[in-house]
C-alpha positions as CSV (number, residue, x, y, z in Angstrom):
1,X,-20.3,67.4,15.0
2,X,-16.8,67.5,16.6
3,X,-14.2,64.8,16.3
4,X,-11.6,63.5,18.6
5,X,-8.1,64.8,17.8
6,X,-5.0,62.8,18.4
7,X,-1.3,63.3,18.6
8,X,0.5,60.8,16.4
9,X,4.1,62.0,16.9
10,X,6.1,64.8,18.4
11,X,9.8,65.6,18.0
12,X,12.2,68.4,18.5
13,X,15.7,69.5,17.8
14,X,18.2,69.8,20.6
15,X,18.4,73.4,21.9
16,X,21.6,75.2,20.9
17,X,23.1,78.2,22.7
18,X,21.6,81.3,21.1
19,X,24.8,83.1,20.4
20,X,27.7,83.1,17.9
21,X,29.5,80.2,19.5
22,X,26.4,78.1,19.7
23,X,26.4,74.9,17.7
24,X,23.4,75.9,15.6
25,X,24.5,79.4,14.8
26,X,25.3,78.7,11.2
27,X,21.9,77.0,10.7
28,X,19.2,79.3,9.4
29,X,15.6,79.3,10.7
30,X,14.5,78.0,7.4
31,X,16.9,75.1,7.4
32,X,16.2,74.0,10.9
33,X,12.4,74.2,10.2
34,X,12.8,72.1,7.1
35,X,15.0,69.5,8.9
36,X,12.4,69.2,11.6
37,X,9.6,68.8,9.0
38,X,11.6,66.2,7.1
39,X,12.2,64.2,10.3
40,X,8.5,64.1,11.0
41,X,7.7,63.1,7.4
42,X,10.2,60.3,7.4
43,X,9.3,58.9,10.8
44,X,5.6,58.7,9.8
45,X,5.9,57.9,6.0
46,X,3.9,61.0,5.0
47,X,3.7,60.8,1.2
48,X,1.9,63.3,-1.1
49,X,-0.7,65.8,0.1
50,X,-0.7,64.1,3.5
51,X,-1.7,67.0,5.8
52,X,-4.0,69.9,5.4
53,X,-1.5,72.5,6.5
54,X,1.6,73.3,8.4
55,X,1.0,75.7,11.2
56,X,4.3,77.1,12.4
57,X,4.9,79.5,15.3
58,X,7.8,82.0,15.5
59,X,7.9,85.1,17.5
60,X,10.4,87.5,15.9
61,X,9.0,87.5,12.4
62,X,11.6,89.6,10.6
63,X,14.6,89.0,8.4
64,X,15.1,85.2,7.9
65,X,12.1,84.5,10.2
66,X,9.8,86.8,8.2
67,X,7.6,86.4,5.1
68,X,5.5,83.5,6.2
69,X,8.3,81.2,7.3
70,X,5.9,78.3,7.5
71,X,5.3,78.3,3.7
72,X,9.1,78.7,3.0
73,X,9.8,75.8,5.4
74,X,7.4,73.5,3.5
75,X,9.0,74.4,0.2
76,X,12.5,73.9,1.6
77,X,11.5,70.5,3.0
78,X,10.6,67.2,1.3
79,X,6.9,67.8,1.9
80,X,4.5,68.0,-1.0
81,X,4.2,71.6,-2.4
82,X,0.4,71.3,-2.3
83,X,0.7,71.6,1.5
84,X,0.5,75.3,2.3
85,X,1.9,77.0,5.5
86,X,0.6,79.4,8.1
87,X,3.0,81.4,10.3
88,X,1.5,82.5,13.6
89,X,2.7,84.5,16.6
90,X,1.3,84.4,20.1
91,X,4.7,85.3,21.6
92,X,6.1,82.5,23.9
93,X,3.1,80.3,23.3
94,X,3.3,80.3,19.5
95,X,4.3,76.7,19.2
96,X,1.5,75.6,21.6
97,X,-1.0,77.9,19.8
98,X,0.0,76.2,16.5
99,X,-0.8,72.8,18.0
100,X,-4.1,74.0,19.6
101,X,-5.2,75.8,16.4
102,X,-4.5,72.7,14.4
103,X,-6.4,70.5,16.8
104,X,-9.4,72.7,16.7
105,X,-9.3,72.8,12.9
106,X,-9.4,69.0,12.8
107,X,-12.1,69.0,15.5
108,X,-14.2,71.4,13.4
109,X,-13.8,69.3,10.3
110,X,-11.3,71.5,8.4
111,X,-9.0,68.7,7.4
112,X,-8.0,65.3,8.8
113,X,-4.3,66.0,9.7
114,X,-1.9,68.8,10.4
115,X,1.7,69.4,11.3
116,X,2.1,72.1,14.0
117,X,5.0,73.5,15.8
118,X,7.5,76.3,15.6
119,X,11.0,77.6,15.5
120,X,13.2,80.4,17.0
121,X,16.8,81.1,16.2
122,X,17.5,83.6,18.9
123,X,21.2,83.7,18.1
124,X,20.5,84.8,14.6
125,X,17.3,86.9,14.9
126,X,17.5,88.9,18.1
127,X,14.5,88.9,20.4
128,X,12.7,92.3,20.0
129,X,14.2,93.0,16.6
130,X,10.6,93.3,15.2
131,X,9.6,95.9,17.7
132,X,6.4,95.7,19.6
133,X,3.7,98.4,19.9
134,X,3.1,97.8,23.6
135,X,6.8,98.5,24.2
136,X,7.7,101.2,21.7
137,X,4.4,103.2,21.2
138,X,4.1,105.5,24.2
139,X,0.4,105.9,23.7
140,X,-0.1,102.3,24.6
141,X,3.0,101.6,26.8
142,X,2.2,104.4,29.2
143,X,-1.5,103.7,29.4
144,X,-0.9,100.0,30.2
145,X,2.1,100.5,32.5
146,X,4.5,98.5,30.3
147,X,7.6,97.0,31.9
148,X,10.0,94.4,30.5
149,X,9.3,90.7,31.3
150,X,12.2,90.5,33.8
151,X,10.6,93.3,35.8
152,X,7.2,91.5,35.6
153,X,8.8,88.3,37.0
154,X,10.2,90.3,39.9
155,X,6.8,91.9,40.5
156,X,5.4,88.3,40.8
157,X,8.1,87.5,43.3
158,X,7.3,90.6,45.3
159,X,3.5,90.2,45.1
160,X,3.5,86.6,46.2
161,X,6.4,86.5,48.6
162,X,9.0,84.4,46.7
163,X,12.6,84.8,47.8
164,X,15.8,84.6,45.8
165,X,16.8,81.5,47.7
166,X,13.5,79.8,46.6
167,X,14.1,80.8,43.0
168,X,17.6,79.6,43.1
169,X,16.5,76.2,44.5
170,X,14.0,75.8,41.7
171,X,16.7,76.7,39.2
172,X,19.2,74.2,40.6
173,X,16.5,71.5,40.6
174,X,15.8,72.3,36.9
175,X,19.4,71.7,36.1
176,X,19.6,68.5,38.0
177,X,16.4,67.1,36.5
178,X,17.5,68.0,33.0
179,X,20.8,66.3,33.5
180,X,19.2,63.2,34.9
181,X,16.7,63.1,32.0
182,X,19.5,63.1,29.4
183,X,21.6,60.6,31.4
184,X,18.6,58.2,31.5
185,X,17.7,58.7,27.9
186,X,14.3,60.2,28.6
187,X,14.5,62.4,25.5
188,X,15.8,59.8,23.1
189,X,12.5,59.1,21.5
190,X,11.9,62.7,20.4
191,X,15.1,64.6,20.0
192,X,16.5,64.5,16.4
193,X,20.1,65.0,15.5
194,X,20.9,68.2,13.5
195,X,23.3,67.5,10.7
196,X,25.2,69.6,8.3
197,X,25.0,69.5,4.5
198,X,27.5,66.5,4.5
199,X,25.4,64.5,7.0
200,X,27.8,65.1,9.9
201,X,26.2,65.7,13.3
202,X,26.2,69.3,14.5
203,X,24.2,68.9,17.7
204,X,22.4,65.9,19.3
205,X,22.0,67.2,22.9
206,X,20.7,70.3,24.6
207,X,23.7,72.6,24.6
208,X,22.7,75.2,27.2
209,X,22.6,73.0,30.3
210,X,24.9,73.6,33.3
211,X,24.5,70.5,35.3
212,X,27.2,71.6,37.7
213,X,25.1,74.5,38.9
214,X,24.8,74.7,42.7
215,X,23.5,77.3,45.2
216,X,26.9,78.8,45.6
217,X,27.3,79.5,41.9
218,X,23.8,80.9,41.6
219,X,24.4,83.1,44.7
220,X,27.2,84.8,42.9
221,X,25.1,86.2,40.1
222,X,23.8,89.7,40.2
223,X,20.1,90.5,39.8
224,X,19.6,91.0,36.0
225,X,16.8,93.5,36.2
226,X,17.6,95.7,39.2
227,X,19.4,98.4,37.4
228,X,16.7,98.9,34.7
229,X,14.2,98.9,37.5
230,X,15.9,101.2,40.0
231,X,18.1,103.4,37.9
232,X,17.4,104.0,34.2
233,X,14.9,103.8,32.7
234,X,13.3,103.3,36.1
235,X,10.7,100.6,35.4
236,X,10.2,100.0,39.2
237,X,8.5,103.4,39.4
238,X,6.1,102.4,36.6
239,X,5.3,99.1,38.4
240,X,4.7,101.0,41.7
241,X,2.3,103.4,40.0
242,X,0.3,100.3,38.9
243,X,0.7,98.5,42.2
244,X,0.9,101.2,44.9
245,X,0.4,98.6,47.7
246,X,3.9,97.3,47.0
247,X,6.6,99.3,48.9
248,X,9.4,98.3,46.5
249,X,10.2,95.6,43.9
250,X,12.3,92.7,45.1
251,X,14.7,91.9,42.3
252,X,15.4,88.1,42.6
253,X,15.8,87.0,39.0
254,X,19.2,86.7,37.2
255,X,20.6,84.6,34.4
256,X,20.7,81.5,36.5
257,X,17.0,81.4,37.4
258,X,15.6,82.7,34.2
259,X,15.1,80.9,30.9
260,X,18.1,80.7,28.5
261,X,18.3,82.3,25.1
262,X,18.6,79.4,22.7
263,X,17.9,78.1,19.1
264,X,15.5,75.2,18.4
265,X,12.5,73.8,16.6
266,X,9.7,71.3,17.3
267,X,6.9,69.7,15.4
268,X,3.8,67.7,16.4
269,X,1.7,65.5,14.0
270,X,-2.0,65.9,14.7
271,X,-5.0,64.2,13.2
272,X,-8.4,62.5,13.6
273,X,-9.0,58.7,13.6
274,X,-9.4,58.6,9.8
275,X,-6.0,60.2,9.4
276,X,-4.3,57.6,11.5
277,X,-6.0,54.8,9.7
278,X,-5.1,56.2,6.3
279,X,-1.4,56.4,7.1
280,X,-1.1,53.4,9.3
281,X,-0.4,55.3,12.4
282,X,-1.2,54.6,16.1
283,X,-2.3,57.6,18.2
284,X,-0.2,58.3,21.3
285,X,-2.6,60.8,23.0
286,X,-5.9,62.6,22.6
287,X,-5.9,66.4,22.8
288,X,-8.6,66.7,25.4
289,X,-8.8,70.5,25.7
290,X,-7.2,73.8,24.7
291,X,-7.5,77.3,26.1
292,X,-6.1,80.8,26.0
293,X,-6.8,83.9,28.0
294,X,-5.7,87.5,28.5
295,X,-4.3,88.8,31.8
296,X,-2.9,92.0,33.4
297,X,-0.3,93.2,30.9
298,X,2.1,94.7,33.6
299,X,2.6,91.8,35.9
300,X,2.2,90.0,32.5
301,X,3.5,86.5,33.3
302,X,0.7,85.1,35.6
303,X,-1.2,83.7,32.7
304,X,-0.7,80.0,33.5
305,X,-2.9,80.3,36.6
306,X,-6.1,81.8,35.0
307,X,-5.7,79.8,31.8
308,X,-5.4,76.6,33.9
309,X,-8.5,77.6,35.8
310,X,-10.3,78.2,32.6
311,X,-9.3,74.9,30.8
312,X,-10.2,72.9,33.9
313,X,-13.6,74.5,34.2
314,X,-14.4,74.2,30.5
315,X,-13.4,70.5,30.7
316,X,-15.3,69.7,33.8
317,X,-12.1,68.7,35.5
318,X,-10.2,69.8,38.7
319,X,-6.5,70.1,39.4
320,X,-6.4,66.7,41.0
321,X,-7.3,65.0,37.7
322,X,-3.9,66.0,36.2
323,X,-1.0,63.6,36.7
324,X,1.8,65.7,35.3
325,X,2.4,69.3,34.5
326,X,4.7,71.2,32.1
327,X,4.9,74.9,33.1
328,X,7.3,76.8,31.0
329,X,10.2,78.0,33.1
330,X,10.3,81.5,31.6
331,X,11.4,82.7,35.1
332,X,11.4,80.9,38.4
333,X,8.6,83.0,39.9
334,X,6.2,81.9,37.1
335,X,6.5,78.2,38.1
336,X,6.5,79.0,41.8
337,X,3.3,81.0,41.4
338,X,1.6,78.2,39.5
339,X,2.5,75.7,42.2
340,X,1.4,78.1,45.0
341,X,-1.9,78.8,43.3
342,X,-2.9,75.2,42.9
343,X,-1.0,73.7,45.8
344,X,0.7,71.3,43.3
345,X,3.6,69.3,44.5
346,X,6.8,70.0,42.6
347,X,7.2,66.2,42.0
348,X,4.5,66.6,39.3
349,X,5.9,69.7,37.7
350,X,8.6,69.9,35.1
351,X,10.0,66.5,36.2
352,X,12.7,66.5,33.4
353,X,13.8,70.1,33.9
354,X,12.7,73.1,31.9
355,X,13.6,76.3,30.2
356,X,15.9,77.5,33.0
357,X,18.1,74.5,32.4
358,X,17.6,73.8,28.6
359,X,16.5,77.2,27.3
360,X,13.4,78.7,25.8
361,X,13.4,79.1,22.0
362,X,10.4,81.3,21.9
363,X,8.4,80.1,18.9
364,X,9.2,76.4,19.5
365,X,8.8,76.0,23.3
366,X,5.1,75.5,23.3
367,X,5.3,72.5,21.0
368,X,8.4,71.2,22.7
369,X,6.8,71.0,26.1
370,X,3.7,69.2,24.7
371,X,6.1,66.5,23.3
372,X,8.1,66.4,26.5
373,X,4.9,65.9,28.5
374,X,3.7,63.1,26.3
375,X,7.0,61.3,26.5
376,X,7.1,61.4,30.2
377,X,3.4,60.3,30.5
378,X,4.3,57.2,28.5
379,X,7.6,56.6,30.5
380,X,5.9,57.0,33.9
381,X,2.6,55.4,32.8
382,X,0.5,58.5,33.6
383,X,-2.8,59.2,32.0
384,X,-3.5,62.9,31.9
385,X,-1.1,65.9,31.5
386,X,-1.4,69.7,31.3
387,X,1.1,72.0,29.5
388,X,1.0,75.8,29.9
389,X,3.0,78.9,29.3
390,X,3.0,82.5,30.3
391,X,2.9,85.0,27.4
392,X,4.3,88.5,26.8
393,X,1.9,91.4,27.1
394,X,-0.3,89.4,29.5
395,X,-1.7,86.1,28.2
396,X,-1.7,82.5,29.0
397,X,-2.2,79.3,27.0
398,X,-2.8,75.6,28.0
399,X,-3.3,72.2,26.5
400,X,-4.6,69.0,28.2
401,X,-3.6,65.7,26.7
402,X,-4.6,62.1,27.7
403,X,-3.1,58.8,26.6
404,X,-5.1,56.4,24.5
């Protein structure tokens, strides 16, 4: 017999610039994870063996992010050492997959409560430092027509007719919405302050944002993936071999309409009714459904569309039943394709900005956008929300939550 699963709390760190001059650069993945776990523990008075497990997503699982970072984070935190830890990797959806996996564990009776989320310190552990068979093993890369994600985003733009002007408009809107959200205090409930060993604040606000962004400044940026597509190593030719109906790849993406490289962590507290009663907690939302799917690995980033179709079908719902959407802004074309496919008005999508404005800390973003979605549902008095991400190598993940 399955049980209802609830979100009791969700929090995140601010996102720091993922480079040496970023505010979080001296903070390790371990410490940021532990700080996030401690904040969740303190806010919810979680004493003793309070949860069954900590499921922690991170993508580049080498160096300081290797060796089951989840367990190391538990030991570095104030959580009870009897709580184990599970590190998982579903690329950009790792944080969401941690939440979904935890929810389904509770639903199946494998424990009453879990902490789920993730971390990525992109300024300390470089994206791709772990290698990837689909990228580096020619026996797979050639067979599956591997191209980098930026090329995939440009393929989406070409295939579905999105222009650079449209992508830049979406990017400018993301910046404006994120700035407004911070000005109005929409993130105050969930963003924790990162402090140093002496208790002094290091970062209390998303650092990557550029609220002054306008169409003129975006128009001055060169396409980021044109050279690797057209010159060396010539990924456009690979794409055109896979999609011969396209005459050429239209390179519309650049640093201003793609997600930022940042550092950050997020955690979600999940449990059944008994868990909440035991700890004196009030549920904020029910996790109504979860889904994942595989897609074409070359165009790669279209996963939000089929996984949304799947989760709606599995739940007996339609797109009109969803009040708000969080679609990870990995690249502008990903969000534009989602809105095009479902004829969704942009007033319901990423209403507080997204990864283009605030950045995309790979292993944490999935958990972050679930929390951001929940906060906005409460603020705007909406009932049902859907969060979804595209995923490297051709996958998609989604979660539907409803307020209780």
